[in-house]
MDTraj code that builds the backbone (N, CA, C; nanometers):
import mdtraj as md
import numpy as np

residues = "MET ARG SER SER CYS SER ASN TYR ALA SER PRO LEU HIS MET ILE PRO LYS ARG GLY THR LEU GLU TRP ARG PRO VAL GLY ASP TYR ARG ALA LEU ASN ALA GLN THR VAL LYS ASP LYS TYR PRO ILE PRO CYS ILE ALA ASP PHE THR SER GLN LEU HIS GLY THR LYS ILE PHE SER HIS VAL ASP HIS GLN ILE PRO ILE ASN PRO ALA ASP ILE PRO LYS THR ALA ILE CYS THR PRO PHE GLY LEU PHE GLY SER THR ARG MET GLN PHE GLY LEU CYS ILE ALA SER SER THR PHE GLN ARG PHE ILE ASP GLU VAL THR ARG ASP LEU SER GLY VAL TYR ALA PHE VAL ASP ASP ILE LEU ILE ALA PRO ASP GLU HIS VAL GLN HIS LEU ARG ALA PHE SER LEU ASN PHE LYS ILE MET ALA PHE VAL".split()
xyz = np.array([
    [-2.8565, 5.2364, -7.3435],
    [-2.9430, 5.3188, -7.2642],
    [-3.0017, 5.2161, -7.1513],
    [-3.0159, 5.2984, -7.0306],
    [-3.0846, 5.2386, -6.9168],
    [-3.1613, 5.3156, -6.8608],
    [-3.2592, 5.2634, -6.7900],
    [-3.3778, 5.3375, -6.6904],
    [-3.3071, 5.4434, -6.6044],
    [-3.3368, 5.5681, -6.6076],
    [-3.3185, 5.6685, -6.5211],
    [-3.4196, 5.7098, -6.4215],
    [-3.3661, 5.7759, -6.3180],
    [-3.4559, 5.8601, -6.2217],
    [-3.3653, 6.0017, -6.1977],
    [-3.2967, 6.0414, -6.3266],
    [-3.2179, 6.1751, -6.2970],
    [-3.2930, 6.2948, -6.2908],
    [-3.2385, 6.4093, -6.2228],
    [-3.2952, 6.5146, -6.2329],
    [-3.2956, 6.5910, -6.3506],
    [-3.2170, 6.5532, -6.4417],
    [-3.1907, 6.6212, -6.5879],
    [-3.2931, 6.5252, -6.6538],
    [-3.3245, 6.6156, -6.7814],
    [-3.4078, 6.5360, -6.8929],
    [-3.3948, 6.6147, -6.9844],
    [-3.3629, 6.5682, -7.1341],
    [-3.3626, 6.6189, -7.2491],
    [-3.4694, 6.5544, -7.3416],
    [-3.5307, 6.6557, -7.4231],
    [-3.6446, 6.5961, -7.4965],
    [-3.5831, 6.4759, -7.6034],
    [-3.6810, 6.3996, -7.6456],
    [-3.6338, 6.3101, -7.7529],
    [-3.6866, 6.3665, -7.8864],
    [-3.6176, 6.3289, -7.9782],
    [-3.6684, 6.3656, -8.1419],
    [-3.6492, 6.2409, -8.2128],
    [-3.7145, 6.2230, -8.3292],
    [-3.7163, 6.1119, -8.3874],
    [-3.6664, 6.1813, -8.5293],
    [-3.5318, 6.1355, -8.5843],
    [-3.4747, 6.1875, -8.7104],
    [-3.4711, 6.0764, -8.8243],
    [-3.5088, 6.1263, -8.9565],
    [-3.4960, 6.0135, -9.0250],
    [-3.3374, 5.9826, -9.0630],
    [-3.3197, 5.8599, -9.0856],
    [-3.1842, 5.8213, -9.1147],
    [-3.1601, 5.8548, -9.2607],
    [-3.0502, 5.9143, -9.3024],
    [-3.0189, 5.9701, -9.4289],
    [-3.0385, 5.8698, -9.5321],
    [-3.1107, 5.8870, -9.6352],
    [-3.0742, 5.7856, -9.7371],
    [-3.1874, 5.6560, -9.7219],
    [-3.2587, 5.6467, -9.6187],
    [-3.3389, 5.5258, -9.5798],
    [-3.4879, 5.5815, -9.5304],
    [-3.5640, 5.4667, -9.5153],
    [-3.6917, 5.5108, -9.4797],
    [-3.7275, 5.5019, -9.2951],
    [-3.5787, 5.4628, -9.2536],
    [-3.5884, 5.4212, -9.1057],
    [-3.5468, 5.5687, -9.0201],
    [-3.5958, 5.5479, -8.9027],
    [-3.5611, 5.6559, -8.8038],
    [-3.5031, 5.6233, -8.7062],
    [-3.4246, 5.7252, -8.6453],
    [-3.3587, 5.6755, -8.5134],
    [-3.3760, 5.7958, -8.4183],
    [-3.3726, 5.7471, -8.2974],
    [-3.4124, 5.8652, -8.1692],
    [-3.2711, 5.9315, -8.1233],
    [-3.3168, 6.0709, -8.1160],
    [-3.2002, 6.1286, -8.0780],
    [-3.2221, 6.2278, -7.9799],
    [-3.1487, 6.2305, -7.8513],
    [-3.1717, 6.3361, -7.7628],
    [-3.1259, 6.4712, -7.7994],
    [-3.2061, 6.5623, -7.7439],
    [-3.1737, 6.7123, -7.7860],
    [-3.1129, 6.7629, -7.6637],
    [-2.9782, 6.7599, -7.6809],
    [-2.8692, 6.7872, -7.5636],
    [-2.8343, 6.9214, -7.5807],
    [-2.9172, 7.0234, -7.6402],
    [-2.8742, 7.1667, -7.6655],
    [-2.8463, 7.2410, -7.5212],
    [-2.9437, 7.2081, -7.4047],
    [-2.9175, 7.2795, -7.2747],
    [-2.8137, 7.2123, -7.2140],
    [-2.7938, 7.1022, -7.2126],
    [-2.6754, 7.0114, -7.1601],
    [-2.5282, 7.0836, -7.2082],
    [-2.5233, 7.0766, -7.3582],
    [-2.4084, 7.1166, -7.4312],
    [-2.3908, 7.2748, -7.3939],
    [-2.4615, 7.3299, -7.3561],
    [-2.4373, 7.4785, -7.3471],
    [-2.3844, 7.5218, -7.1935],
    [-2.3880, 7.4060, -7.1214],
    [-2.3210, 7.4072, -6.9776],
    [-2.1896, 7.3264, -6.9765],
    [-2.1588, 7.2557, -7.0916],
    [-2.0545, 7.1915, -7.0784],
    [-1.9377, 7.2427, -7.1263],
    [-1.8182, 7.2197, -7.0557],
    [-1.6835, 7.2576, -7.0832],
    [-1.6408, 7.1927, -7.1844],
    [-1.6122, 7.2756, -7.3139],
    [-1.5752, 7.2369, -7.4156],
    [-1.4216, 7.1875, -7.4351],
    [-1.3981, 7.0463, -7.4734],
    [-1.2782, 6.9912, -7.4989],
    [-1.2275, 7.0065, -7.6521],
    [-1.0960, 7.0961, -7.6598],
    [-1.0529, 7.1313, -7.8015],
    [-0.9631, 6.9945, -7.8517],
    [-1.0026, 6.9264, -7.9328],
    [-0.9025, 6.8163, -7.9861],
    [-0.9228, 6.8027, -8.1252],
    [-0.8070, 6.8376, -8.2102],
    [-0.8312, 6.8349, -8.3698],
    [-0.8862, 6.7029, -8.4235],
    [-0.9789, 6.7018, -8.5132],
    [-1.0529, 6.6245, -8.6060],
    [-0.9708, 6.6293, -8.7215],
    [-0.9068, 6.5020, -8.7718],
    [-0.8264, 6.5042, -8.8883],
    [-0.9063, 6.5563, -9.0177],
    [-0.8258, 6.6010, -9.1025],
    [-0.8913, 6.6333, -9.2321],
    [-0.9004, 6.4988, -9.3315],
    [-1.0050, 6.4683, -9.3555],
    [-1.0337, 6.3436, -9.4325],
    [-0.9375, 6.3512, -9.5704],
    [-0.9158, 6.4478, -9.6356],
    [-0.8379, 6.4251, -9.7526],
    [-0.6973, 6.3938, -9.7106],
    [-0.6364, 6.4255, -9.5910],
    [-0.5114, 6.3764, -9.5479],
    [-0.4675, 6.2144, -9.5621],
    [-0.5789, 6.1482, -9.5471],
    [-0.5424, 6.0007, -9.5395],
    [-0.6239, 5.9291, -9.6656],
    [-0.7220, 6.0141, -9.7220],
    [-0.7958, 5.9054, -9.8249],
    [-0.6825, 5.8927, -9.9598],
    [-0.5997, 5.9927, -9.9729],
    [-0.5096, 5.9904, -10.0701],
    [-0.4107, 5.8477, -10.0536],
    [-0.4029, 5.8347, -9.9407],
    [-0.2862, 5.7139, -9.8975],
    [-0.3541, 5.5648, -9.9159],
    [-0.4870, 5.5843, -9.9321],
    [-0.5735, 5.4676, -9.9523],
    [-0.6204, 5.4291, -10.0874],
    [-0.5664, 5.5166, -10.1937],
    [-0.6068, 5.5091, -10.3137],
    [-0.5372, 5.3720, -10.3633],
    [-0.6137, 5.2736, -10.4208],
    [-0.5720, 5.1488, -10.4814],
    [-0.5908, 5.0494, -10.3686],
    [-0.6180, 5.0597, -10.2518],
    [-0.6374, 4.9675, -10.1586],
    [-0.7648, 4.8884, -10.1666],
    [-0.7433, 4.7439, -10.1649],
    [-0.8619, 4.6549, -10.1825],
    [-0.9527, 4.6070, -10.0621],
    [-0.8669, 4.5978, -9.9438],
    [-0.9291, 4.5332, -9.8631],
    [-0.9291, 4.6212, -9.7288],
    [-1.0375, 4.6329, -9.6752],
    [-1.0550, 4.7409, -9.5519],
    [-1.1400, 4.6542, -9.4478],
    [-1.1014, 4.7113, -9.3194],
    [-1.2012, 4.6454, -9.2040],
    [-1.2440, 4.7869, -9.1582],
    [-1.3774, 4.8008, -9.1304],
    [-1.4440, 4.9135, -9.0535],
    [-1.4603, 4.8817, -8.9261],
    [-1.4268, 4.9350, -8.8369],
    [-1.4486, 4.9122, -8.6807],
    [-1.5253, 5.0141, -8.6220],
    [-1.6422, 4.9737, -8.5635],
    [-1.7402, 5.0978, -8.5182],
    [-1.7245, 5.0638, -8.3481],
    [-1.7128, 5.1728, -8.2705],
    [-1.7089, 5.1672, -8.1366],
    [-1.7568, 5.2999, -8.0630],
    [-1.8184, 5.2314, -7.9598],
    [-1.8695, 5.3776, -7.8762],
    [-1.7842, 5.3657, -7.7411],
    [-1.7829, 5.5044, -7.6883],
    [-1.7018, 5.5237, -7.5703],
    [-1.8028, 5.5227, -7.4621],
    [-1.7601, 5.4508, -7.3483],
    [-1.8621, 5.4379, -7.2399],
    [-1.8420, 5.5793, -7.1720],
    [-1.9574, 5.6167, -7.1214],
    [-1.9572, 5.7580, -7.0270],
    [-1.9450, 5.7322, -6.8823],
    [-1.8588, 5.8283, -6.8210],
    [-1.8175, 5.7974, -6.6756],
    [-1.9712, 5.7849, -6.5989],
    [-1.9873, 5.6874, -6.5210],
    [-2.0782, 5.6466, -6.4471],
    [-2.1591, 5.7864, -6.3861],
    [-2.0689, 5.8769, -6.3261],
    [-2.1255, 5.9712, -6.2607],
    [-2.2051, 6.0705, -6.3382],
    [-2.1687, 6.0723, -6.4868],
    [-2.2260, 6.1625, -6.5848],
    [-2.3555, 6.1066, -6.6677],
    [-2.3664, 5.9730, -6.6462],
    [-2.4709, 5.9128, -6.7032],
    [-2.6255, 5.9747, -6.6652],
    [-2.6630, 6.0261, -6.5480],
    [-2.7978, 6.0987, -6.5403],
    [-2.7956, 6.2370, -6.5965],
    [-2.6657, 6.2906, -6.6635],
    [-2.6675, 6.4175, -6.7367],
    [-2.7216, 6.3991, -6.8727],
    [-2.7242, 6.2687, -6.9105],
    [-2.7675, 6.2228, -7.0640],
    [-2.9059, 6.1879, -7.0797],
    [-2.9825, 6.2006, -6.9509],
    [-3.1389, 6.1370, -6.9514],
    [-3.2097, 6.1979, -7.0633],
    [-3.2966, 6.1039, -7.1223],
    [-3.3754, 6.1738, -7.2296],
    [-3.5252, 6.1138, -7.1925],
    [-3.6205, 6.2085, -7.2149],
    [-3.7921, 6.1607, -7.2033],
    [-3.8171, 6.0746, -7.2931],
    [-3.8782, 5.9732, -7.2773],
    [-3.9425, 5.9001, -7.3933],
    [-4.1039, 5.8579, -7.3399],
    [-4.1760, 5.8005, -7.4525],
    [-4.3003, 5.7586, -7.4079],
    [-4.3002, 5.6453, -7.3032],
    [-4.1659, 5.5824, -7.2758],
    [-4.1573, 5.4704, -7.1956],
    [-4.1039, 5.5090, -7.0459],
    [-4.0718, 5.6344, -7.0381],
    [-4.0137, 5.6918, -6.8962],
    [-3.8589, 5.7588, -6.9484],
    [-3.7653, 5.7606, -6.8643],
    [-3.6739, 5.8452, -6.8555],
    [-3.5426, 5.7351, -6.8652],
    [-3.4696, 5.7689, -6.9714],
    [-3.3490, 5.6645, -6.9865],
    [-3.2209, 5.7637, -6.9911],
    [-3.1171, 5.7133, -6.9501],
    [-2.9883, 5.7568, -6.9591],
    [-2.8840, 5.6771, -7.0425],
    [-2.7833, 5.7441, -7.1182],
    [-2.6957, 5.6705, -7.2089],
    [-2.5795, 5.6256, -7.1507],
    [-2.5348, 5.5059, -7.1605],
    [-2.4103, 5.4675, -7.0826],
    [-2.3225, 5.4506, -7.1972],
    [-2.3370, 5.5126, -7.3068],
    [-2.2407, 5.5407, -7.4063],
    [-2.2627, 5.6697, -7.4835],
    [-2.1245, 5.7171, -7.5033],
    [-2.1290, 5.8600, -7.5516],
    [-2.2045, 5.8697, -7.6815],
    [-2.2879, 5.9760, -7.6830],
    [-2.3868, 6.0226, -7.7889],
    [-2.3275, 6.1076, -7.8611],
    [-2.3521, 6.1295, -8.0034],
    [-2.3047, 6.2165, -8.0807],
    [-2.3560, 6.3605, -8.0749],
    [-2.4659, 6.3706, -8.0133],
    [-2.5302, 6.4860, -7.9915],
    [-2.4793, 6.5627, -7.8977],
    [-2.3854, 6.4938, -7.7974],
    [-2.3137, 6.5867, -7.7150],
    [-2.1863, 6.6692, -7.7574],
    [-2.1670, 6.7680, -7.7136],
    [-2.0848, 6.8454, -7.7932],
    [-1.9368, 6.8114, -7.7574],
    [-1.8847, 6.7204, -7.6792],
    [-1.7655, 6.6638, -7.6750],
    [-1.7336, 6.5448, -7.7330],
    [-1.8447, 6.4744, -7.7984],
    [-1.8455, 6.3531, -7.8268],
    [-1.7373, 6.3255, -7.9407],
    [-1.7170, 6.4165, -8.0485],
    [-1.6130, 6.4109, -8.1580],
    [-1.4693, 6.4009, -8.1222],
    [-1.4412, 6.4948, -8.0007],
    [-1.3154, 6.5059, -7.9659],
    [-1.2646, 6.4137, -7.8622],
    [-1.3585, 6.3716, -7.7670],
    [-1.3239, 6.2519, -7.7129],
    [-1.3092, 6.1289, -7.7605],
    [-1.4244, 6.1010, -7.8540],
    [-1.3782, 5.9628, -7.9357],
    [-1.2342, 5.9930, -8.0318],
    [-1.2228, 6.0933, -8.0893],
    [-1.0971, 6.1209, -8.1632],
    [-0.9520, 6.0753, -8.0803],
    [-0.9654, 6.1669, -7.9516],
    [-0.8163, 6.1559, -7.8622],
    [-0.8163, 6.0339, -7.8169],
    [-0.9318, 5.9526, -7.7914],
    [-0.9236, 5.7963, -7.7527],
    [-0.8591, 5.7027, -7.8631],
    [-0.9111, 5.7229, -7.9565],
    [-0.8879, 5.6445, -8.0800],
    [-0.7505, 5.6564, -8.1110],
    [-0.7076, 5.7966, -8.1300],
    [-0.5625, 5.8362, -8.1614],
    [-0.4684, 5.7740, -8.0526],
    [-0.5352, 5.7730, -7.9329],
    [-0.4033, 5.7132, -7.8327],
    [-0.3965, 5.5564, -7.8457],
    [-0.5158, 5.5020, -7.8967],
    [-0.5300, 5.3434, -7.8934],
    [-0.4476, 5.3098, -8.0439],
    [-0.4580, 5.3782, -8.1327],
    [-0.3745, 5.3515, -8.2699],
    [-0.2665, 5.4093, -8.2879],
    [-0.2102, 5.4841, -8.1917],
    [-0.0943, 5.5633, -8.2168],
    [0.0146, 5.5086, -8.2845],
    [0.0622, 5.3683, -8.2785],
    [0.1612, 5.2949, -8.3067],
    [0.1124, 5.1984, -8.4424],
    [0.0018, 5.2160, -8.4612],
    [-0.0489, 5.1226, -8.5987],
    [-0.0330, 5.1818, -8.7064],
    [0.0506, 5.1860, -8.8195],
    [0.0243, 5.2226, -8.9525],
    [-0.0809, 5.1963, -9.0266],
    [-0.1324, 5.2576, -9.1123],
    [-0.2313, 5.2097, -9.2133],
    [-0.3845, 5.2119, -9.1184],
    [-0.3909, 5.2707, -8.9894],
    [-0.5084, 5.2971, -8.9139],
    [-0.5548, 5.4138, -8.9145],
    [-0.6593, 5.4359, -8.9680],
    [-0.7263, 5.5868, -8.9688],
    [-0.8638, 5.6132, -8.9238],
    [-0.8410, 5.7019, -8.8212],
    [-0.9711, 5.7311, -8.7219],
    [-1.0317, 5.8716, -8.7741],
    [-1.1714, 5.8626, -8.8075],
    [-1.2305, 5.9937, -8.8329],
    [-1.3709, 5.9836, -8.7748],
    [-1.3709, 6.0933, -8.6769],
    [-1.5028, 6.1156, -8.6109],
    [-1.5463, 5.9712, -8.5475],
    [-1.6471, 5.9058, -8.5808],
    [-1.6717, 5.7889, -8.5242],
    [-1.6389, 5.6638, -8.5940],
    [-1.5503, 5.6555, -8.6711],
    [-1.5145, 5.5386, -8.7576],
    [-1.3938, 5.5101, -8.7423],
    [-1.3235, 5.3910, -8.7671],
    [-1.1864, 5.3390, -8.7737],
    [-1.2036, 5.2683, -8.8822],
    [-1.1052, 5.2985, -8.9772],
    [-1.0836, 5.2272, -9.0949],
    [-0.9492, 5.1550, -9.0968],
    [-0.9206, 5.0309, -9.1177],
    [-0.8039, 4.9689, -9.1191],
    [-0.7747, 4.9099, -9.2688],
    [-0.6526, 4.9634, -9.3185],
    [-0.6522, 4.9236, -9.4519],
    [-0.4750, 4.9074, -9.4949],
    [-0.4270, 4.8151, -9.4103],
    [-0.2658, 4.8263, -9.4419],
    [-0.2368, 4.6649, -9.4941],
    [-0.1383, 4.6623, -9.5293],
    [-0.0812, 4.5131, -9.5835],
    [-0.0867, 4.4110, -9.4977],
    [-0.0493, 4.4340, -9.3745],
    [-0.0539, 4.3527, -9.2395],
    [-0.1824, 4.3492, -9.1981],
    [-0.2876, 4.3581, -9.2635],
    [-0.4407, 4.3742, -9.2438],
    [-0.4673, 4.2903, -9.0990],
    [-0.4592, 4.1537, -9.0875],
    [-0.5063, 4.0856, -8.9621],
    [-0.4141, 4.1032, -8.8563],
    [-0.2758, 4.1334, -8.8745],
    [-0.2124, 4.1768, -8.7568],
    [-0.2431, 4.3023, -8.7186],
    [-0.2894, 4.3785, -8.7948],
    [-0.3194, 4.5303, -8.7312],
    [-0.4491, 4.5226, -8.6522],
    [-0.5536, 4.4266, -8.7094],
    [-0.6678, 4.4017, -8.6339],
    [-0.6408, 4.3355, -8.5023],
    [-0.5656, 4.2296, -8.5035],
    [-0.5290, 4.1759, -8.3816],
    [-0.4721, 4.2673, -8.2882],
    [-0.3786, 4.3594, -8.3168],
    [-0.3045, 4.4653, -8.2241],
    [-0.4115, 4.5633, -8.1936],
    [-0.5017, 4.6156, -8.2625],
    [-0.5703, 4.6984, -8.2273],
    [-0.6737, 4.6580, -8.1457],
    [-0.7454, 4.5267, -8.1497],
    [-0.8407, 4.4707, -8.0272],
    [-0.7536, 4.4588, -7.9040],
    [-0.6363, 4.3945, -7.9247],
    [-0.5596, 4.3981, -7.7605],
    [-0.5258, 4.5268, -7.7367],
    [-0.4922, 4.6271, -7.7951],
    [-0.4751, 4.7610, -7.7371],
    [-0.6165, 4.8226, -7.6843],
    [-0.6905, 4.8156, -7.7658],
    [-0.8335, 4.8694, -7.7284],
    [-0.8761, 4.7787, -7.5733],
    [-0.8604, 4.6681, -7.5705],
    [-0.8840, 4.6229, -7.4474],
    [-0.8165, 4.6712, -7.3242],
    [-0.6923, 4.6842, -7.3636],
    [-0.5982, 4.7418, -7.2491],
    [-0.6350, 4.8952, -7.2317],
    [-0.6578, 4.9800, -7.3213],
    [-0.6930, 5.1191, -7.2983],
    [-0.8466, 5.1292, -7.2320],
    [-0.9292, 5.0307, -7.2780],
    [-1.0795, 5.0609, -7.2273],
    [-1.1218, 5.0180, -7.0713],
    [-1.0123, 4.9461, -7.0314],
    [-1.0330, 4.8909, -6.9134],
    [-0.9295, 4.9588, -6.8041],
    [-0.8540, 5.0611, -6.8251],
    [-0.7595, 5.0766, -6.7592],
    [-0.8153, 5.1936, -6.6545],
])
top = md.Topology()
chain = top.add_chain()
for i, resn in enumerate(residues, 1):
    res = top.add_residue(resn, chain, resSeq=i)
    for name in ("N", "CA", "C"):
        top.add_atom(name, md.element.get_by_symbol(name[0]), res)
traj = md.Trajectory(xyz[None], top)
């Protein structure tokens, strides 16, 4: 998040994190989502790859956020008690977040077997575990800065 002087502003809500006593801030992007052109990209069925992971003992979980186009950052502004702030990373309250993330990660991991992306999580569980992590890291750096 960064300070903003945008003409857009979405309200801020505090939502309890599931299973904990912690809270997380969430922008209410319903008005922005109503005006957004929807991006249709399929999200995989989790059952399609969980059966392939049966018996696997070593996993790596990679968490990543997609940068927002600088021209679109003002649209993500939320009102807080501390002022107006815009997000520099894709927020999952945005209607295109899941499909944007899935498309990006599918492109990055296309040639890597044993890599499974689902919504905002990437799970790596191959026999060549370390080599895949290195390849993923290299591919991600190349894709992220093109």
